[in-house]
N, C-alpha and C positions, 0 to 999 in steps of 0.2 A: 736550481736543479743541476745535477752533474751532467757533463757532456755525454751524449750517446752517439756512437759512430755506426753508420750503416754503409756497407760496401756493396756496390752494384757490379756484378760480374756477369759473364756470358760465355757459353761454350765456343762460340765462333763470332766473327764479325757480321755486321748487318742485322743484328737482332733488335736494334732500337734501344739499346741499353743507355746510351748517353741522354737521349731525349726523355726516356722514362725517369732517369735519375733527376734531370732538371725539373720535370713535371712534379715529382714528389717533393723536391726542394721548394718549388714555388708554392705548393699547397701548404706545406709545413710553415713556411714563413708567413703566409697569409693568415694562418691561425694564431699568429702572435709570437712566434719563436724566432730566435736568431739562428740562421742557417748558413753554413759554408759548404760549397761544393768544391772538391779538390779533383783536378784532372790528373789521374795517375796512369793515363793511357798515352805513353810516350810515342807510340807508333802512329796511332790515328788521331789522337787529341781531339775527339769529337766535340766535347763541350767548349774547348778553346776555339776551335774553328767556327763553331756556331755563333760565337760572340767575338769574332776576330777584331772587328772594328773597335769594340770597347776595350779589348785587351791591348791593342796598339795605342789607343788613346790613353789608357792607364799607364802604359810604359812611358809615354812622353810626360804625363803629369807627375808621375812618381819618380821619374828618373833623375831628379835633382837631389843632391845631397847623398843620403844613404842609398847604395845600390839595391835594386829590387830584382826579383826573378820569380820563376815558376817553381813548381814542385821539384823539378829535376835540375834547378839552378842553385841549389842550396850551397854548393861549394864556392860559387862565384858571387853570391850575394849574401848580405847580412840579414835580410828580411824578405818575406814573401810578398809578391804583388797581390793586392786584394782589389779585385775588380767588382765594383758595385753594378749589378745588373738592373735592368728596368723593373724587374719583379721585386727588387729589394734583397735578393740573395747575393751573397759574396762568393765570387769565383776566384779560386787560385788556379791559374792556368798551368798546363804541363811545363811549358817553357815560354819565356818572353822572346828570346832570340830564335825565331822560327828558322828551321833549316840547319841548325847547329845542334842536333840532338846527340846526346851522349849514348853510346851503346854499352856502357859499363853497367852490368847488373850485379856486380859482386857485393855492392853495398845496399842491397834491397831493404834490409832491415833498417839501415840508417835513414834511407829515404822516407820510409813509413814513419819511423819514430820522430823524425824532425817535423814532418807534416802534422802529426798528431799533437806534438808539443806546441806548435805554432797556432793551432786552432783550439786550444783548450778553453778559450773564453766563449765559445759558441754553445748554444743549447744542443744543436744537432750538426753533425759533420757527415756529409754524404760523399763517399769516395767512388769516383768513376774509374773502374779498373780496366786494364787492357783485356781484350778477349783471350780466352784460352788459359794456359798455365804459365803465364809470365811470372818470373820470380817476385817482382814487386806486387803483382796481383795476389799471389799466394800469401805473401807476408801480410798484406793489407787485410785479406780475408781472415787470417788467423788473429789479427789484432782487433778486428771490428767486433762490436757487440752483436750485430746482425749482418747477415749476408743475404742479398737478394740476387738470385740467378735469373736473368732475363733471357728467355728462350722463345724462339718460334716453335710452333707445334708441327714439326716435320721430323721424319726419321733421322736425318743427319743431326739436327739440333738435339734431339732426345739422346742419341748415342753420345753426343758431346757432353751432355750433362752427366751421363753415367760414367764417362771417362774421368771427368773432374772428381766425381765421388770416389772412384777407385784409386786414382793417383794421389789425391790429397784429402783423405777422409777427415783429417784434423781441421781442415779449413772449410770444406764444402759439404760435409755430411754430418754436421753437428745439429743440435736441436734448435739453434738460432738461425738456421738456414731456411730460406723461403725460395719458392720458385714462382716466377711470374711469366705467364704465357703472353706474348705480344703478337700483334697483328692477327688476332683471332676474333671471330664474331662471338659476342658474349653468349648467345644462345647455344652455340656449338661448344664453347668452353665449359658450360654447365654440365654437359653430358660426357665430359672427358673422364675416362677411368683412371684410377691410380696405377700408373705403370712404372712410376719411379719410387725409389726408396724415400725420397724426400716427400713427406706427406703434407707439409705446411705450404699452402698455396695462397697467393694473393690474387685478387680479382684480375681476370684477363683484361688487357688493354684493348679497347675497341678499335677496329680498323674500318673506318667509314670514309665516305667521300669527303666529309668535312674535315676529318683528321688529316687525310692526305693533302687536301688543299692547304691546310695550315702549314704542314711540313714544307710544301713547295714554296710557300711564302716566307720560309725561315722562321716560323712562329710555332710556339707550343700552345695548343688549343685549351689552355686552362683559363676559365672565367669564373672567378669566385663570387662575383656579384650576381650574375645570372647563369648559374651553373648548367653546363651542357652535359650530355652523357659521358664524355671523356673526363670532365672534372669530377663528376659523381663517382666514377670508378676509381679515380686516384684518391679521392677523399676516403672511400671505403677501404682502399688498400692501406692508406696511412693509419686509419683506425685499427685495422688488423695488425699492422706491423708494430705500432708504437703503443697500442693498448690504452691503459688508463692515463698515461702521461698526457695524452691529447684529448681524452674523452670529453672533458668539460669544454675545451675550446671548440671541438667539433659540434657539440650540442648547441653552444651559443651561435656558432656560424650557421648551423642549420636553421635556427630560429630567425636569424637576420636575413638569410637567403630566402627563407619562406616568405618573410614580410616583403622583401624586395620583389619577389616573383609575383606575389599576390596583389601588390599595389596597382599595377596597370590593369589587372583583371578586375579588381574591385572598382577602380575608377570607371572602367568601361561599363561594368554592371550598373553603377550609379547613373551614368549617362543614359543607358538603356532604360532604366526605370523612369528617369525624368522625361525622356522622349515618349515613353509609353503613356505616362500620365498626360502629357500634352496631346498626344494622338487620341487618347481616350476622350479627353474633353472636346477635341475637334470632331471626333466621331459622333459624340452625343449632340453637339451643336449642329453638325451637318445632318444627322438623323432627324432632329427636330425641324430644321428648315425644310428638309426633304419631305417630311410628312405633311408639313403645312402646305408645301407646294403641291403635293399630291391631292390633298383635300381641295385646294383651289382648282387643280386640274379637273378633278371629278365634277366639281360644281360647274366649271367651264364647259366640260363635255355635256353635262345635263342641259346647260343653257344653250349650247350649240344645237343639241337635238331639238329642244323646244323651239328654237329660232327656225330651224330647218322645217319643222312641222308647220310653224306659223307662216313661213314663206310659201310652202306648198298650198296651205289652206287659203292664203291671201290670193295666190295666183288663180286658184280655182274659183274664188269669188269674183275676181276681176274679170273672168270670162263671162260672168253673168251680168247682163245689162243693168239690172236693178241694184246690184251690189258692187258695181265696178269701182266706185270711189272707196268703198270700205275695203274691198280686196286689195286695191293698190296701197292703201295706208297700212294694212296688215303686212303686205309683202315688204314694204319699205322698213317697217318696224322690225320684221324678222331678219331682213338683211343687215340692218344696223346692229341688232343683237348678235347675229352670227359673226359680224366683224369684230365686235368687242370680245366675243368668246375666242375668236381666232388669235387674239393677242396672247392667250395662254399657250405656253410651249407644249404641254401635253396635247392640246387640241390640234396645234399645228402638226405635231408628230403623228397623231391619229389620222389626220387628213392626208398627210404626205405618204403615210404607209399605204392608205387606200389608193392614192394616185399611183404610187409605185407598183402596187399589185395590179392595177388596171393597165398601166403603161408598160409593164415588164415584157409582155409578148412583142409589142411594137419595138421596144428598145433592143430586144434580141434580134428581131427581124432586120432592123436597120443598123444593128451593131453599134448602138449608141451606148457609150460607157462600158465598164467592165465589171466583173464580179466584185473585185476589191472596191471599186468606186461606188458600186451600189450599196455594199455593206457600210462603207464610210458614210454615205448619204443617210442611210437608215439610222446609223448610230448618232450622227449629228442631229438628225431631225427628231428622233424618238427618245433620246436620253438627255437628261439634264446634267449640268455641270456638277450639281450637288451629288447626284448618283455616282458619277465618275469619281468625284473626290472621296466619297464614302468607300468605294471599292479600293481606291489607292491606300486609304488609311488602313483598311482591314488587311491588305497585303503587307503593308509596312509593319503593322503590329505582329502579324504572323512571322515575318522575317526576324524581328527583334526578339520575339519569344523564343524562336529557334536558336538564335545566337546566344541568348541568355542561358538557355538550357545547356548548350555545348560548353560555354564557359564554366558553368557550375559543375558539370561532369568532369571537365578537365581539372578544375581546382580540387575536387574530391579525390580523383584518381591519383593526382600527384601528391596530395597530402597523405594518402594511404600507402604510398610507395616507401620502399626502404631507404631511399636516398635523402630526399628533402621533404 
């Protein structure tokens, strides 16, 4: 493909033009294209300063043999310094010798032409221009295939854009000129009215806490593997700016990013399903054991009542002289049966509940124990471990079902969005 040049301009400093230019370059390179960023801002040199350590390291490594320099060193060097950034983008700095800036703007056309000639082998060349109406910026905008004016959405910046349109219509008011609002909340940007003659707008760059934190760390918050909102906006902007040239690459990236994004969710869903299956089996097993225990408990309670009746009947017979031995034997048999029945936990719980009910007034009178202790006693005495386990399993199943529903909703909502 033939080289395509995009110039990033701004009506005034502080608009975030350099960072936006680098973000677009990083996304374009991640889509599989060769990209060079040329710093043509000799006053601020934002892209150069942002990667100053790499620029200085490049100066030392490339300084042997043929002299190298930046975009404004072309008279002193025979070739441009090409700094390989961590993102894979090539940066041509404004100058290598910091602090020795030339103030001569008479050869603005020569500066631009030399830079464009040196970068003819790249798929895309992004020019980071100086803010305002600098001669080099105007010439670069005129020679670029597309111009992106990065502007904040405030009265001063808007008037600055209008000024560029009026002073240099051949550079900033052509059909290939776009405007990009930076540091604007996306929901606000969607409601912006067309107040400028430039009607071609790129998606507004989000201004969030995460973005600001990345800038403070000297990073550009582009993540092509797990795209964040900032990355998605830049990708959408690249698609609008470059059109069909990157359409296939963006479609492939979206599919890959969707797979990458869905993998941990699908893994978690599989883990949830496996855990739910195990919990369901545990619940069925616990339910069966609990039901068997309850049947045994009911039988124990019945035996306890029969034994109690037998004891009472035996005692009453023992009080009769003629049946004293029979009554004693029946009483002992009843006590033995009651003791066996008392080994069943439901029976113990039943008895202890009655004991607690009878003893409660005396416990309150003498302040023995507390409300929480009494409840714990009742729970320990009256509830089986299986019943507690069954309730825990049911709660965990409910939690997992809720998590699975939330993950499924999140997956569907993101799949239906315009971004990925």
